[in-house]
PASEZA-20879 format. One line per 8 residues: their letters; for each residue x, y, z of C-alpha. Coordinates in pm, 1 decimal. Example, Ala and Ser with C-alpha at 12.3 -4.5 7.8 and 13.67 -1.06 7.14 Angstrom:
BEGIN
as	1230.0/-450.0/780.0  1367.0/-106.0/714.0
//
This chain:
BEGIN
mpfhlhfg	-732.5/5445.3/-2975.5  -345.0/5489.7/-3002.1  -90.3/5229.1/-2947.0  256.4/5365.7/-2818.1  590.3/5194.0/-2842.8  860.0/5365.7/-2626.8  1245.8/5362.0/-2762.2  1518.7/5425.8/-2558.4
esdllrfr	1880.3/5455.1/-2748.0  1934.0/5094.5/-2793.6  1641.6/4996.5/-2922.7  1725.8/5233.0/-3215.1  2013.3/5046.5/-3284.9  1812.9/4708.6/-3269.5  1527.7/4746.9/-3508.5  1521.3/4527.5/-3836.4
favsplwe	1309.0/4406.0/-4130.8  1219.0/4062.1/-4162.6  929.3/3845.9/-4382.7  705.7/3611.0/-4220.7  570.4/3347.2/-4396.4  384.5/3210.5/-4066.6  262.0/3586.5/-4072.5  99.2/3591.9/-4382.7
tqeavrtl	-70.7/3260.9/-4321.5  -242.2/3372.5/-4015.1  -363.0/3701.6/-4227.7  -470.8/3516.1/-4484.2  -700.0/3273.5/-4317.3  -797.6/3605.1/-4123.5  -853.4/3751.9/-4451.8  -1080.2/3495.8/-4557.3
arperhgy	-1348.1/3577.6/-4303.8  -1297.4/3954.8/-4357.2  -1523.3/4060.3/-4646.5  -1366.0/4435.1/-4636.5  -1025.6/4300.7/-4741.9  -1198.1/4069.9/-5018.0  -1125.3/4356.4/-5294.0  -779.6/4327.5/-5233.1
hlpwlrrv	-758.6/3988.1/-5308.1  -1015.2/3858.8/-5567.4  -814.9/3614.6/-5775.4  -643.6/3452.5/-5473.4  -958.8/3446.3/-5322.2  -1130.8/3259.5/-5611.8  -795.1/2998.4/-5637.4  -830.8/2906.8/-5293.9
rdaaagid	-1209.9/2897.1/-5214.4  -1218.1/2512.9/-5283.8  -892.0/2430.3/-5055.2  -1007.3/2684.3/-4785.0  -1421.0/2497.9/-4747.4  -1146.0/2173.6/-4685.3  -1009.1/2319.4/-4365.4  -1163.1/2385.4/-4024.3
lgplyllm	-1065.6/2705.9/-3981.6  -1310.9/2736.3/-3634.0  -1025.2/2695.3/-3387.4  -840.4/2982.2/-3519.2  -1128.7/3198.8/-3600.3  -1242.0/3187.9/-3212.4  -872.8/3357.2/-3141.4  -982.9/3608.5/-3394.3
pdaghnpd	-1169.9/3889.9/-3239.6  -1257.9/4138.6/-3445.3  -1095.4/4383.5/-3180.2  -899.4/4302.0/-2951.3  -609.9/4060.8/-2841.4  -469.4/3838.3/-3067.6  -224.0/3497.4/-2902.8  140.9/3612.8/-3021.2
flcpapls	242.8/3211.4/-2974.0  73.2/3136.6/-3305.2  256.3/3400.1/-3501.2  579.6/3522.3/-3292.8  828.2/3786.5/-3469.1  1102.7/3577.4/-3644.5  1436.4/3552.4/-3555.0  1590.1/3628.1/-3911.3
alasfeee	1484.2/3833.8/-4178.5  1395.3/3518.1/-4380.6  1268.1/3301.0/-4207.3  1173.5/2928.9/-4311.8  750.9/2850.5/-4234.1  903.7/2556.3/-4115.9  1126.6/2733.4/-3866.3  861.3/2932.5/-3743.6
iegvrats	605.8/2669.4/-3709.2  871.5/2500.5/-3490.0  878.2/2796.3/-3258.8  497.4/2806.4/-3202.6  495.1/2391.0/-3154.3  754.6/2517.0/-2853.7  600.6/2675.5/-2683.5  481.2/2614.9/-2304.3
peaartdi	137.7/2559.5/-2190.2  123.5/2778.7/-1926.6  230.4/3045.5/-2210.2  -65.9/2940.9/-2431.0  -302.8/2898.5/-2201.6  -238.6/3318.1/-2100.2  -223.0/3408.6/-2469.4  -567.9/3187.3/-2530.0
alaladtp	-697.6/3317.8/-2217.7  -649.9/3664.7/-2330.4  -787.8/3620.9/-2694.6  -1135.4/3433.7/-2577.5  -1154.5/3720.6/-2333.1  -1233.2/3957.3/-2610.0  -1463.0/3787.6/-2797.9  -1793.1/3770.0/-2594.0
gaartpag	-1889.9/3420.9/-2468.0  -1608.3/3258.9/-2672.1  -1431.9/3082.6/-2317.2  -1802.6/2901.1/-2270.7  -1742.2/2736.8/-2579.6  -1674.3/2332.3/-2637.4  -1356.7/2457.6/-2820.4  -1301.0/2729.8/-2602.3
ramladpa	-1289.8/2541.3/-2262.5  -1107.4/2266.1/-2418.4  -808.8/2482.4/-2488.3  -820.6/2630.4/-2210.9  -790.2/2314.0/-2011.1  -553.2/2117.4/-2234.7  -303.4/2440.8/-2354.0  -38.6/2202.2/-2467.7
ravrelad	-283.9/1977.0/-2693.2  -405.6/2358.1/-2834.8  -67.3/2428.6/-2864.9  -15.0/2095.3/-3139.7  -333.3/2121.4/-3277.3  -343.9/2505.3/-3376.4  7.7/2452.9/-3541.2  -115.7/2141.1/-3724.1
llerawra	-420.7/2380.5/-3822.6  -150.0/2654.1/-3955.5  30.1/2381.8/-4117.6  -266.7/2272.9/-4310.3  -349.5/2664.9/-4383.3  0.5/2701.6/-4465.1  17.2/2442.8/-4744.3  -314.2/2516.9/-4866.4
liepewpr	-342.7/2885.5/-4916.4  50.2/3024.1/-4898.5  264.0/2780.8/-5011.3  169.0/2755.5/-5370.8  158.3/3117.6/-5404.4  476.4/3211.9/-5191.0  720.9/3293.9/-5456.6  492.1/3554.5/-5561.4
lrallead	426.4/3714.8/-5201.8  822.2/3649.1/-5055.5  924.1/3809.2/-5429.1  642.7/4152.7/-5300.9  779.5/4165.5/-4945.3  1133.1/4119.9/-4986.7  1118.7/4391.8/-5296.8  910.2/4628.2/-5047.4
vayhsrrl	1227.0/4534.0/-4731.8  1493.0/4631.6/-5001.3  1326.9/4963.9/-5067.5  1273.9/5073.2/-4724.5  1611.7/4951.9/-4633.3  1739.5/5194.9/-4909.7  1487.7/5467.2/-4811.9  1636.5/5435.9/-4442.6
adggferl	1983.2/5497.0/-4599.6  1863.1/5791.2/-4737.2  1624.4/5938.4/-4518.9  1671.2/5803.4/-4153.7  1451.9/5590.2/-3929.3  1180.4/5906.3/-3871.6  1118.8/5952.4/-4229.8  1100.6/5599.9/-4319.2
lgelspql	824.3/5544.2/-4067.4  656.8/5857.2/-4168.5  654.4/5690.5/-4583.7  543.8/5283.1/-4391.4  200.8/5440.2/-4309.3  28.7/5790.4/-4211.7  -101.8/5551.7/-3895.0  222.4/5659.6/-3730.9
rwgegapd	365.8/5940.3/-3511.6  713.3/5998.5/-3418.6  773.0/6222.7/-3134.4  1007.7/6236.5/-2825.0  901.1/6067.0/-2517.9  722.3/6256.0/-2240.3  950.7/6342.8/-1927.4  697.4/6184.7/-1696.4
sgsggail	648.2/5864.5/-1889.1  894.9/5652.1/-1750.4  1108.4/5568.6/-2024.7  1247.3/5873.0/-2228.0  1413.1/5839.9/-2568.1  1089.4/5837.3/-2810.4  758.0/5737.3/-2903.3  607.3/5566.2/-3193.4
tivgthgd	233.4/5589.0/-3198.5  8.4/5414.6/-3400.7  -322.7/5583.4/-3445.5  -628.2/5421.4/-3535.7  -572.7/5091.8/-3306.9  -824.3/4917.1/-3104.9  -727.0/5043.8/-2728.1  -499.9/5244.9/-2523.5
hvrvlggq	-166.6/5032.7/-2531.3  157.8/5150.7/-2418.4  506.8/4867.6/-2436.3  854.4/4983.8/-2316.3  1082.1/4787.3/-2623.8  1381.0/4808.4/-2359.7  1636.6/4763.7/-2541.4  1455.4/4476.2/-2755.1
glvlmpsv	1467.6/4680.5/-3057.0  1149.5/4630.8/-3295.5  1089.2/4386.3/-3607.0  954.2/4581.7/-3910.5  740.8/4346.1/-4094.2  613.1/4391.9/-4427.2  261.3/4218.8/-4497.8  34.5/4143.5/-4782.6
fcwprvvs	-278.6/4071.5/-4612.1  -304.3/4306.9/-4354.5  -339.2/4613.1/-4647.3  -368.6/4902.3/-4553.3  -359.3/4880.4/-4169.4  -47.5/4876.5/-3972.2  -76.3/4622.5/-3698.5  140.1/4596.8/-3374.8
gyeapwqp	153.3/4436.7/-3026.4  304.2/4155.8/-2882.3  336.7/4122.2/-2521.4  685.1/4016.6/-2292.4  829.3/3787.7/-2375.0  764.3/3854.3/-2739.4  949.5/4070.1/-2911.8  793.7/4380.1/-3024.6
aliyparg	713.1/4421.3/-3363.1  543.0/4657.7/-3674.7  351.0/4465.0/-3907.8  280.7/4723.0/-4200.9  149.7/4727.6/-4540.3  328.1/4638.6/-4815.3  412.5/4844.2/-5148.8  256.8/4691.4/-5468.2
igglwtea	-36.6/4510.2/-5407.5  -229.5/4622.9/-5700.9  -36.8/4428.3/-5891.4  9.0/4148.7/-5712.1  -248.9/3905.0/-5854.1  -221.8/4060.0/-6214.0  -107.9/3810.2/-6456.9  142.5/3898.8/-6671.6
adrtpevl	-82.4/3843.2/-6996.6  -314.3/4153.7/-6877.7  -66.9/4393.3/-6785.7  194.1/4397.5/-7113.4  77.4/4561.9/-7386.9  87.1/4421.0/-7763.0  286.5/4733.4/-7933.2  548.1/4657.0/-7652.0
arllgrar	510.4/4242.4/-7662.1  615.1/4323.7/-8065.5  870.6/4549.0/-7943.2  1097.8/4350.7/-7728.7  926.0/3962.3/-7793.7  630.0/3855.6/-7566.5  836.9/3688.6/-7277.4  1090.8/3974.2/-7276.6
advlcald	815.9/4283.8/-7225.2  626.1/4017.1/-7004.1  919.0/4034.5/-6807.3  1012.4/4397.4/-6811.6  588.3/4501.5/-6679.1  605.8/4246.9/-6430.8  852.7/4412.3/-6236.3  637.7/4652.3/-6067.7
epagttal	844.2/4578.8/-5794.3  1181.3/4433.9/-5763.2  1228.2/4032.0/-5797.1  1422.5/3769.8/-5852.1  1463.9/3506.7/-6107.3  1318.2/3258.9/-5971.3  996.9/3472.8/-5799.3  963.2/3610.6/-6185.1
ahrlglap	977.4/3211.3/-6357.5  656.3/3159.8/-6150.8  451.6/3418.2/-6226.7  536.1/3409.8/-6565.6  514.8/3082.8/-6613.2  830.2/3060.6/-6761.2  1144.3/2829.0/-6667.7  1412.7/3017.9/-6495.5
ssvsahls	1708.9/2975.1/-6751.1  1476.3/3157.4/-6980.2  1367.5/3423.9/-6741.0  1786.2/3454.9/-6645.6  1818.7/3525.7/-7023.1  1584.3/3779.5/-7076.8  1708.9/3951.2/-6759.7  2004.6/3939.8/-6861.8
vlresgll	1944.5/4089.1/-7219.1  1716.6/4350.5/-7056.4  2038.3/4485.5/-6822.5  2273.3/4518.0/-7107.8  2044.2/4700.7/-7253.5  1972.0/4948.8/-6949.9  1612.7/4901.1/-6908.0  1710.1/4703.0/-6552.6
tsrryghq	1991.6/4726.1/-6260.9  2006.4/4425.2/-5991.0  2148.5/4402.9/-5703.4  2188.7/4120.4/-5424.3  1953.9/4085.7/-5154.1  2028.1/3801.5/-4898.8  2026.0/3488.3/-5091.3  1960.0/3602.9/-5456.1
vlyertpl	1956.3/3908.7/-5695.2  1697.1/4135.1/-5762.1  1612.7/4332.8/-6062.5  1447.1/4621.5/-6124.3  1380.4/4873.2/-6399.4  1579.6/5195.7/-6443.9  1448.4/5494.3/-6520.7  1438.0/5428.7/-6901.3
gitlavsq	1303.1/5105.5/-6840.0  1046.9/5254.4/-6639.2  958.5/5526.6/-6930.6  962.8/5249.9/-7168.2  693.5/4995.9/-6966.5  453.1/5315.6/-6850.4  456.4/5480.9/-7194.7  353.1/5169.5/-7342.2
lltd	110.0/5111.3/-7065.8  -82.9/5446.6/-7083.8  -75.9/5427.3/-7498.1  -154.4/5045.3/-7554.6
//
């Protein structure tokens, strides 16, 4: 069944990109319980197996029905493009008990019998306590499952935002949506829809849902752990958001030694070749250093040499400088991979 987002003129002026560590934490928890997702994240799953086993994620799973409502207050659209986890979790803790109870009740209703379980009854009876305990649980999940990998994940997500921002400038909003996912359809609003404007339809979702944006605009959020599906929702008063699969997930968990051909390492030197081959997607110095296990100063020196050689280009995005391969750099890395 489709999900329809109705845009007015002001909404087209108020859409923005954002990266959410809280969203990735929530979706990482969901991924642990969804075997159909495991094939995309096997290296990560092996690394976090013991840590995940030490956390009782049952209360979160109770609010994650296979199909239906998930509590919006647990992961509201971030207020800034590069919000920190600490900023986002404080927003969760500030949720009013009334709003939390309504949200929890909607989620429990989509899992038969969930509201009658001891945990479900406790959440509904004391939503203020539920907010505190769920926020604490999300924070433990962040520390154990996502924070150690966040430099790698953030680099890919920010690279996706940078790429699609350029595509937006080149081709406009309608063309951008078509590139985000085949699940998205863009069309004019029906005269009797009550909203006019245009409609973004998300096909392949559960239920038939309509949301009139009403001047709030739309937050576009790339995600690693929702791949390859598009997710949307957020009932009022939360700002509408569209979560789409991030580019480059195929190489996300690949280590440098696995992707650098020996012949390229002999040509450029091992560390410099690793840097070039790690740039399947644009990334900054800190993320590359974390991924490659090198000192940031060493990575910075290699990046400078590769850029001066015409193999990389750089541009500023937010708080960091992102590097990406030039056509020459792509040709060198890909041709070596094909002939190795």
